[in-house]
mmCIF file of the N, C-alpha and C atoms, coordinates in Angstrom:
data_MODEL
# 
_entry.id   MODEL 
# 
loop_
_atom_site.group_PDB 
_atom_site.id 
_atom_site.type_symbol 
_atom_site.label_atom_id 
_atom_site.label_alt_id 
_atom_site.label_comp_id 
_atom_site.label_asym_id 
_atom_site.label_entity_id 
_atom_site.label_seq_id 
_atom_site.pdbx_PDB_ins_code 
_atom_site.Cartn_x 
_atom_site.Cartn_y 
_atom_site.Cartn_z 
_atom_site.occupancy 
_atom_site.B_iso_or_equiv 
_atom_site.pdbx_formal_charge 
_atom_site.auth_seq_id 
_atom_site.auth_comp_id 
_atom_site.auth_asym_id 
_atom_site.auth_atom_id 
_atom_site.pdbx_PDB_model_num 
ATOM 1   N N  . MET A 1 1  ? -18.963 11.733  8.035  1.00 0.00 ? 1  MET A N  1 
ATOM 2   C CA . MET A 1 1  ? -18.110 10.567  7.848  1.00 0.00 ? 1  MET A CA 1 
ATOM 3   C C  . MET A 1 1  ? -18.069 10.237  6.354  1.00 0.00 ? 1  MET A C  1 
ATOM 4   N N  . ALA A 1 2  ? -16.911 9.888   5.850  1.00 0.00 ? 2  ALA A N  1 
ATOM 5   C CA . ALA A 1 2  ? -16.723 9.616   4.430  1.00 0.00 ? 2  ALA A CA 1 
ATOM 6   C C  . ALA A 1 2  ? -17.226 8.250   4.011  1.00 0.00 ? 2  ALA A C  1 
ATOM 7   N N  . GLY A 1 3  ? -17.309 7.309   4.908  1.00 0.00 ? 3  GLY A N  1 
ATOM 8   C CA . GLY A 1 3  ? -17.763 5.965   4.611  1.00 0.00 ? 3  GLY A CA 1 
ATOM 9   C C  . GLY A 1 3  ? -17.697 5.103   5.837  1.00 0.00 ? 3  GLY A C  1 
ATOM 10  N N  . SER A 1 4  ? -18.405 3.988   5.804  1.00 0.00 ? 4  SER A N  1 
ATOM 11  C CA . SER A 1 4  ? -18.446 3.098   6.957  1.00 0.00 ? 4  SER A CA 1 
ATOM 12  C C  . SER A 1 4  ? -18.048 1.691   6.533  1.00 0.00 ? 4  SER A C  1 
ATOM 13  N N  . PHE A 1 5  ? -17.663 0.915   7.513  1.00 0.00 ? 5  PHE A N  1 
ATOM 14  C CA . PHE A 1 5  ? -17.449 -0.499  7.286  1.00 0.00 ? 5  PHE A CA 1 
ATOM 15  C C  . PHE A 1 5  ? -18.721 -1.227  7.720  1.00 0.00 ? 5  PHE A C  1 
ATOM 16  N N  . ILE A 1 6  ? -19.140 -2.204  6.925  1.00 0.00 ? 6  ILE A N  1 
ATOM 17  C CA . ILE A 1 6  ? -20.369 -2.935  7.200  1.00 0.00 ? 6  ILE A CA 1 
ATOM 18  C C  . ILE A 1 6  ? -20.072 -4.425  7.205  1.00 0.00 ? 6  ILE A C  1 
ATOM 19  N N  . THR A 1 7  ? -20.895 -5.171  7.932  1.00 0.00 ? 7  THR A N  1 
ATOM 20  C CA . THR A 1 7  ? -20.771 -6.623  7.965  1.00 0.00 ? 7  THR A CA 1 
ATOM 21  C C  . THR A 1 7  ? -21.820 -7.194  7.019  1.00 0.00 ? 7  THR A C  1 
ATOM 22  N N  . VAL A 1 8  ? -21.362 -8.050  6.102  1.00 0.00 ? 8  VAL A N  1 
ATOM 23  C CA . VAL A 1 8  ? -22.246 -8.646  5.094  1.00 0.00 ? 8  VAL A CA 1 
ATOM 24  C C  . VAL A 1 8  ? -22.190 -10.153 5.235  1.00 0.00 ? 8  VAL A C  1 
ATOM 25  N N  . THR A 1 9  ? -23.358 -10.813 5.146  1.00 0.00 ? 9  THR A N  1 
ATOM 26  C CA . THR A 1 9  ? -23.426 -12.267 5.173  1.00 0.00 ? 9  THR A CA 1 
ATOM 27  C C  . THR A 1 9  ? -23.430 -12.791 3.755  1.00 0.00 ? 9  THR A C  1 
ATOM 28  N N  . CYS A 1 10 ? -22.535 -13.728 3.453  1.00 0.00 ? 10 CYS A N  1 
ATOM 29  C CA . CYS A 1 10 ? -22.435 -14.319 2.116  1.00 0.00 ? 10 CYS A CA 1 
ATOM 30  C C  . CYS A 1 10 ? -23.695 -15.125 1.800  1.00 0.00 ? 10 CYS A C  1 
ATOM 31  N N  . PRO A 1 11 ? -24.301 -14.917 0.624  1.00 0.00 ? 11 PRO A N  1 
ATOM 32  C CA . PRO A 1 11 ? -25.510 -15.670 0.282  1.00 0.00 ? 11 PRO A CA 1 
ATOM 33  C C  . PRO A 1 11 ? -25.233 -17.146 -0.001 1.00 0.00 ? 11 PRO A C  1 
ATOM 34  N N  . ASP A 1 12 ? -23.994 -17.518 -0.309 1.00 0.00 ? 12 ASP A N  1 
ATOM 35  C CA . ASP A 1 12 ? -23.676 -18.921 -0.607 1.00 0.00 ? 12 ASP A CA 1 
ATOM 36  C C  . ASP A 1 12 ? -23.320 -19.725 0.634  1.00 0.00 ? 12 ASP A C  1 
ATOM 37  N N  . CYS A 1 13 ? -22.338 -19.258 1.423  1.00 0.00 ? 13 CYS A N  1 
ATOM 38  C CA . CYS A 1 13 ? -21.834 -20.054 2.542  1.00 0.00 ? 13 CYS A CA 1 
ATOM 39  C C  . CYS A 1 13 ? -22.250 -19.503 3.908  1.00 0.00 ? 13 CYS A C  1 
ATOM 40  N N  . GLU A 1 14 ? -22.910 -18.351 3.928  1.00 0.00 ? 14 GLU A N  1 
ATOM 41  C CA . GLU A 1 14 ? -23.435 -17.719 5.143  1.00 0.00 ? 14 GLU A CA 1 
ATOM 42  C C  . GLU A 1 14 ? -22.363 -17.267 6.134  1.00 0.00 ? 14 GLU A C  1 
ATOM 43  N N  . SER A 1 15 ? -21.106 -17.123 5.679  1.00 0.00 ? 15 SER A N  1 
ATOM 44  C CA . SER A 1 15 ? -20.081 -16.570 6.552  1.00 0.00 ? 15 SER A CA 1 
ATOM 45  C C  . SER A 1 15 ? -20.224 -15.042 6.532  1.00 0.00 ? 15 SER A C  1 
ATOM 46  N N  . GLU A 1 16 ? -19.751 -14.387 7.577  1.00 0.00 ? 16 GLU A N  1 
ATOM 47  C CA . GLU A 1 16 ? -19.827 -12.944 7.665  1.00 0.00 ? 16 GLU A CA 1 
ATOM 48  C C  . GLU A 1 16 ? -18.465 -12.335 7.365  1.00 0.00 ? 16 GLU A C  1 
ATOM 49  N N  . GLN A 1 17 ? -18.492 -11.203 6.671  1.00 0.00 ? 17 GLN A N  1 
ATOM 50  C CA . GLN A 1 17 ? -17.241 -10.520 6.318  1.00 0.00 ? 17 GLN A CA 1 
ATOM 51  C C  . GLN A 1 17 ? -17.493 -9.010  6.410  1.00 0.00 ? 17 GLN A C  1 
ATOM 52  N N  . THR A 1 18 ? -16.496 -8.286  6.881  1.00 0.00 ? 18 THR A N  1 
ATOM 53  C CA . THR A 1 18 ? -16.577 -6.833  6.979  1.00 0.00 ? 18 THR A CA 1 
ATOM 54  C C  . THR A 1 18 ? -15.987 -6.225  5.729  1.00 0.00 ? 18 THR A C  1 
ATOM 55  N N  . VAL A 1 19 ? -16.749 -5.308  5.087  1.00 0.00 ? 19 VAL A N  1 
ATOM 56  C CA . VAL A 1 19 ? -16.314 -4.640  3.857  1.00 0.00 ? 19 VAL A CA 1 
ATOM 57  C C  . VAL A 1 19 ? -16.568 -3.139  3.982  1.00 0.00 ? 19 VAL A C  1 
ATOM 58  N N  . PHE A 1 20 ? -15.852 -2.360  3.185  1.00 0.00 ? 20 PHE A N  1 
ATOM 59  C CA . PHE A 1 20 ? -16.056 -0.914  3.152  1.00 0.00 ? 20 PHE A CA 1 
ATOM 60  C C  . PHE A 1 20 ? -17.263 -0.647  2.265  1.00 0.00 ? 20 PHE A C  1 
ATOM 61  N N  . GLU A 1 21 ? -18.202 0.197   2.729  1.00 0.00 ? 21 GLU A N  1 
ATOM 62  C CA . GLU A 1 21 ? -19.426 0.404   1.967  1.00 0.00 ? 21 GLU A CA 1 
ATOM 63  C C  . GLU A 1 21 ? -19.208 1.107   0.639  1.00 0.00 ? 21 GLU A C  1 
ATOM 64  N N  . LYS A 1 22 ? -18.069 1.775   0.470  1.00 0.00 ? 22 LYS A N  1 
ATOM 65  C CA . LYS A 1 22 ? -17.750 2.447   -0.798 1.00 0.00 ? 22 LYS A CA 1 
ATOM 66  C C  . LYS A 1 22 ? -16.555 1.756   -1.459 1.00 0.00 ? 22 LYS A C  1 
ATOM 67  N N  . ALA A 1 23 ? -16.617 0.431   -1.529 1.00 0.00 ? 23 ALA A N  1 
ATOM 68  C CA . ALA A 1 23 ? -15.510 -0.367  -2.082 1.00 0.00 ? 23 ALA A CA 1 
ATOM 69  C C  . ALA A 1 23 ? -15.229 0.064   -3.521 1.00 0.00 ? 23 ALA A C  1 
ATOM 70  N N  . SER A 1 24 ? -13.951 0.227   -3.847 1.00 0.00 ? 24 SER A N  1 
ATOM 71  C CA . SER A 1 24 ? -13.557 0.665   -5.196 1.00 0.00 ? 24 SER A CA 1 
ATOM 72  C C  . SER A 1 24 ? -13.099 -0.504  -6.068 1.00 0.00 ? 24 SER A C  1 
ATOM 73  N N  . SER A 1 25 ? -13.142 -1.713  -5.510 1.00 0.00 ? 25 SER A N  1 
ATOM 74  C CA . SER A 1 25 ? -12.844 -2.921  -6.287 1.00 0.00 ? 25 SER A CA 1 
ATOM 75  C C  . SER A 1 25 ? -13.765 -4.031  -5.791 1.00 0.00 ? 25 SER A C  1 
ATOM 76  N N  . GLU A 1 26 ? -13.906 -5.084  -6.585 1.00 0.00 ? 26 GLU A N  1 
ATOM 77  C CA . GLU A 1 26 ? -14.775 -6.182  -6.178 1.00 0.00 ? 26 GLU A CA 1 
ATOM 78  C C  . GLU A 1 26 ? -14.216 -6.836  -4.916 1.00 0.00 ? 26 GLU A C  1 
ATOM 79  N N  . VAL A 1 27 ? -15.111 -7.219  -4.015 1.00 0.00 ? 27 VAL A N  1 
ATOM 80  C CA . VAL A 1 27 ? -14.736 -7.885  -2.779 1.00 0.00 ? 27 VAL A CA 1 
ATOM 81  C C  . VAL A 1 27 ? -15.326 -9.275  -2.809 1.00 0.00 ? 27 VAL A C  1 
ATOM 82  N N  . ALA A 1 28 ? -14.464 -10.298 -2.667 1.00 0.00 ? 28 ALA A N  1 
ATOM 83  C CA . ALA A 1 28 ? -14.893 -11.689 -2.695 1.00 0.00 ? 28 ALA A CA 1 
ATOM 84  C C  . ALA A 1 28 ? -14.958 -12.243 -1.281 1.00 0.00 ? 28 ALA A C  1 
ATOM 85  N N  . CYS A 1 29 ? -15.843 -13.200 -1.059 1.00 0.00 ? 29 CYS A N  1 
ATOM 86  C CA . CYS A 1 29 ? -15.941 -13.888 0.219  1.00 0.00 ? 29 CYS A CA 1 
ATOM 87  C C  . CYS A 1 29 ? -14.638 -14.622 0.472  1.00 0.00 ? 29 CYS A C  1 
ATOM 88  N N  . ALA A 1 30 ? -14.114 -14.485 1.683  1.00 0.00 ? 30 ALA A N  1 
ATOM 89  C CA . ALA A 1 30 ? -12.841 -15.114 2.032  1.00 0.00 ? 30 ALA A CA 1 
ATOM 90  C C  . ALA A 1 30 ? -12.976 -16.635 2.159  1.00 0.00 ? 30 ALA A C  1 
ATOM 91  N N  . VAL A 1 31 ? -14.189 -17.154 2.317  1.00 0.00 ? 31 VAL A N  1 
ATOM 92  C CA . VAL A 1 31 ? -14.402 -18.576 2.476  1.00 0.00 ? 31 VAL A CA 1 
ATOM 93  C C  . VAL A 1 31 ? -14.662 -19.284 1.143  1.00 0.00 ? 31 VAL A C  1 
ATOM 94  N N  . CYS A 1 32 ? -15.655 -18.785 0.383  1.00 0.00 ? 32 CYS A N  1 
ATOM 95  C CA . CYS A 1 32 ? -16.057 -19.507 -0.834 1.00 0.00 ? 32 CYS A CA 1 
ATOM 96  C C  . CYS A 1 32 ? -15.733 -18.763 -2.131 1.00 0.00 ? 32 CYS A C  1 
ATOM 97  N N  . GLY A 1 33 ? -15.361 -17.489 -2.072 1.00 0.00 ? 33 GLY A N  1 
ATOM 98  C CA . GLY A 1 33 ? -14.996 -16.743 -3.260 1.00 0.00 ? 33 GLY A CA 1 
ATOM 99  C C  . GLY A 1 33 ? -16.139 -16.029 -3.957 1.00 0.00 ? 33 GLY A C  1 
ATOM 100 N N  . HIS A 1 34 ? -17.362 -16.131 -3.454 1.00 0.00 ? 34 HIS A N  1 
ATOM 101 C CA . HIS A 1 34 ? -18.506 -15.433 -4.046 1.00 0.00 ? 34 HIS A CA 1 
ATOM 102 C C  . HIS A 1 34 ? -18.287 -13.926 -3.957 1.00 0.00 ? 34 HIS A C  1 
ATOM 103 N N  . THR A 1 35 ? -18.622 -13.179 -4.994 1.00 0.00 ? 35 THR A N  1 
ATOM 104 C CA . THR A 1 35 ? -18.450 -11.722 -4.981 1.00 0.00 ? 35 THR A CA 1 
ATOM 105 C C  . THR A 1 35 ? -19.499 -11.088 -4.076 1.00 0.00 ? 35 THR A C  1 
ATOM 106 N N  . LEU A 1 36 ? -19.039 -10.325 -3.086 1.00 0.00 ? 36 LEU A N  1 
ATOM 107 C CA . LEU A 1 36 ? -19.934 -9.685  -2.119 1.00 0.00 ? 36 LEU A CA 1 
ATOM 108 C C  . LEU A 1 36 ? -20.208 -8.231  -2.447 1.00 0.00 ? 36 LEU A C  1 
ATOM 109 N N  . ALA A 1 37 ? -19.262 -7.542  -3.078 1.00 0.00 ? 37 ALA A N  1 
ATOM 110 C CA . ALA A 1 37 ? -19.425 -6.109  -3.374 1.00 0.00 ? 37 ALA A CA 1 
ATOM 111 C C  . ALA A 1 37 ? -18.907 -5.797  -4.774 1.00 0.00 ? 37 ALA A C  1 
ATOM 112 N N  . HIS A 1 38 ? -19.717 -5.047  -5.525 1.00 0.00 ? 38 HIS A N  1 
ATOM 113 C CA . HIS A 1 38 ? -19.340 -4.559  -6.858 1.00 0.00 ? 38 HIS A CA 1 
ATOM 114 C C  . HIS A 1 38 ? -19.217 -3.048  -6.775 1.00 0.00 ? 38 HIS A C  1 
ATOM 115 N N  . PRO A 1 39 ? -18.102 -2.465  -7.241 1.00 0.00 ? 39 PRO A N  1 
ATOM 116 C CA . PRO A 1 39 ? -17.942 -1.013  -7.184 1.00 0.00 ? 39 PRO A CA 1 
ATOM 117 C C  . PRO A 1 39 ? -18.899 -0.307  -8.148 1.00 0.00 ? 39 PRO A C  1 
ATOM 118 N N  . THR A 1 40 ? -19.372 0.866   -7.745 1.00 0.00 ? 40 THR A N  1 
ATOM 119 C CA . THR A 1 40 ? -20.295 1.630   -8.578 1.00 0.00 ? 40 THR A CA 1 
ATOM 120 C C  . THR A 1 40 ? -19.882 3.087   -8.745 1.00 0.00 ? 40 THR A C  1 
ATOM 121 N N  . GLY A 1 41 ? -18.811 3.503   -8.098 1.00 0.00 ? 41 GLY A N  1 
ATOM 122 C CA . GLY A 1 41 ? -18.410 4.896   -8.124 1.00 0.00 ? 41 GLY A CA 1 
ATOM 123 C C  . GLY A 1 41 ? -18.902 5.658   -6.901 1.00 0.00 ? 41 GLY A C  1 
ATOM 124 N N  . GLY A 1 42 ? -19.756 5.031   -6.122 1.00 0.00 ? 42 GLY A N  1 
ATOM 125 C CA . GLY A 1 42 ? -20.255 5.571   -4.866 1.00 0.00 ? 42 GLY A CA 1 
ATOM 126 C C  . GLY A 1 42 ? -20.341 4.413   -3.886 1.00 0.00 ? 42 GLY A C  1 
ATOM 127 N N  . LYS A 1 43 ? -21.503 4.237   -3.281 1.00 0.00 ? 43 LYS A N  1 
ATOM 128 C CA . LYS A 1 43 ? -21.688 3.081   -2.419 1.00 0.00 ? 43 LYS A CA 1 
ATOM 129 C C  . LYS A 1 43 ? -21.695 1.819   -3.274 1.00 0.00 ? 43 LYS A C  1 
ATOM 130 N N  . ALA A 1 44 ? -21.047 0.781   -2.790 1.00 0.00 ? 44 ALA A N  1 
ATOM 131 C CA . ALA A 1 44 ? -20.930 -0.474  -3.544 1.00 0.00 ? 44 ALA A CA 1 
ATOM 132 C C  . ALA A 1 44 ? -22.273 -1.166  -3.629 1.00 0.00 ? 44 ALA A C  1 
ATOM 133 N N  . ASP A 1 45 ? -22.483 -1.911  -4.726 1.00 0.00 ? 45 ASP A N  1 
ATOM 134 C CA . ASP A 1 45 ? -23.651 -2.750  -4.895 1.00 0.00 ? 45 ASP A CA 1 
ATOM 135 C C  . ASP A 1 45 ? -23.358 -4.059  -4.168 1.00 0.00 ? 45 ASP A C  1 
ATOM 136 N N  . LEU A 1 46 ? -24.087 -4.352  -3.105 1.00 0.00 ? 46 LEU A N  1 
ATOM 137 C CA . LEU A 1 46 ? -23.797 -5.496  -2.242 1.00 0.00 ? 46 LEU A CA 1 
ATOM 138 C C  . LEU A 1 46 ? -24.676 -6.685  -2.563 1.00 0.00 ? 46 LEU A C  1 
ATOM 139 N N  . GLU A 1 47 ? -24.093 -7.874  -2.498 1.00 0.00 ? 47 GLU A N  1 
ATOM 140 C CA . GLU A 1 47 ? -24.833 -9.117  -2.561 1.00 0.00 ? 47 GLU A CA 1 
ATOM 141 C C  . GLU A 1 47 ? -24.828 -9.693  -1.169 1.00 0.00 ? 47 GLU A C  1 
ATOM 142 N N  . GLY A 1 48 ? -25.913 -10.246 -0.745 1.00 0.00 ? 48 GLY A N  1 
ATOM 143 C CA . GLY A 1 48 ? -25.994 -10.770 0.618  1.00 0.00 ? 48 GLY A CA 1 
ATOM 144 C C  . GLY A 1 48 ? -26.654 -9.785  1.535  1.00 0.00 ? 48 GLY A C  1 
ATOM 145 N N  . GLU A 1 49 ? -26.874 -10.195 2.749  1.00 0.00 ? 49 GLU A N  1 
ATOM 146 C CA . GLU A 1 49 ? -27.582 -9.381  3.739  1.00 0.00 ? 49 GLU A CA 1 
ATOM 147 C C  . GLU A 1 49 ? -26.614 -8.585  4.589  1.00 0.00 ? 49 GLU A C  1 
ATOM 148 N N  . VAL A 1 50 ? -26.907 -7.300  4.752  1.00 0.00 ? 50 VAL A N  1 
ATOM 149 C CA . VAL A 1 50 ? -26.122 -6.455  5.642  1.00 0.00 ? 50 VAL A CA 1 
ATOM 150 C C  . VAL A 1 50 ? -26.602 -6.737  7.055  1.00 0.00 ? 50 VAL A C  1 
ATOM 151 N N  . THR A 1 51 ? -25.671 -7.183  7.910  1.00 0.00 ? 51 THR A N  1 
ATOM 152 C CA . THR A 1 51 ? -26.068 -7.557  9.270  1.00 0.00 ? 51 THR A CA 1 
ATOM 153 C C  . THR A 1 51 ? -25.624 -6.572  10.331 1.00 0.00 ? 51 THR A C  1 
ATOM 154 N N  . GLY A 1 52 ? -24.814 -5.573  9.935  1.00 0.00 ? 52 GLY A N  1 
ATOM 155 C CA . GLY A 1 52 ? -24.399 -4.597  10.930 1.00 0.00 ? 52 GLY A CA 1 
ATOM 156 C C  . GLY A 1 52 ? -23.456 -3.562  10.370 1.00 0.00 ? 52 GLY A C  1 
ATOM 157 N N  . VAL A 1 53 ? -23.263 -2.505  11.155 1.00 0.00 ? 53 VAL A N  1 
ATOM 158 C CA . VAL A 1 53 ? -22.332 -1.438  10.808 1.00 0.00 ? 53 VAL A CA 1 
ATOM 159 C C  . VAL A 1 53 ? -21.271 -1.396  11.904 1.00 0.00 ? 53 VAL A C  1 
ATOM 160 N N  . VAL A 1 54 ? -20.020 -1.369  11.483 1.00 0.00 ? 54 VAL A N  1 
ATOM 161 C CA . VAL A 1 54 ? -18.908 -1.313  12.441 1.00 0.00 ? 54 VAL A CA 1 
ATOM 162 C C  . VAL A 1 54 ? -18.763 0.124   12.937 1.00 0.00 ? 54 VAL A C  1 
ATOM 163 N N  . GLU A 1 55 ? -18.891 0.311   14.220 1.00 0.00 ? 55 GLU A N  1 
ATOM 164 C CA . GLU A 1 55 ? -18.840 1.647   14.814 1.00 0.00 ? 55 GLU A CA 1 
ATOM 165 C C  . GLU A 1 55 ? -17.396 2.048   15.085 1.00 0.00 ? 55 GLU A C  1 
ATOM 166 N N  . ALA A 1 56 ? -17.058 3.287   14.772 1.00 0.00 ? 56 ALA A N  1 
ATOM 167 C CA . ALA A 1 56 ? -15.737 3.834   15.081 1.00 0.00 ? 56 ALA A CA 1 
ATOM 168 C C  . ALA A 1 56 ? -15.747 4.393   16.498 1.00 0.00 ? 56 ALA A C  1 
ATOM 169 N N  . ARG A 1 57 ? -14.644 4.255   17.189 1.00 0.00 ? 57 ARG A N  1 
ATOM 170 C CA . ARG A 1 57 ? -14.566 4.769   18.566 1.00 0.00 ? 57 ARG A CA 1 
ATOM 171 C C  . ARG A 1 57 ? -13.713 5.986   18.610 1.00 0.00 ? 57 ARG A C  1 
# 
């Protein structure tokens, strides 16, 4: 598999958001705007707790 989608909990507002683990641009929380993922050229540097992996069917 080339990459997975993961669920991350925002450290500021505690809302959950699904992001691509190899994000190529910064991903902000949809509720408060806190940056959840920073691109690194591979797997993104994540802020907040990873609470799950979205399974493909």
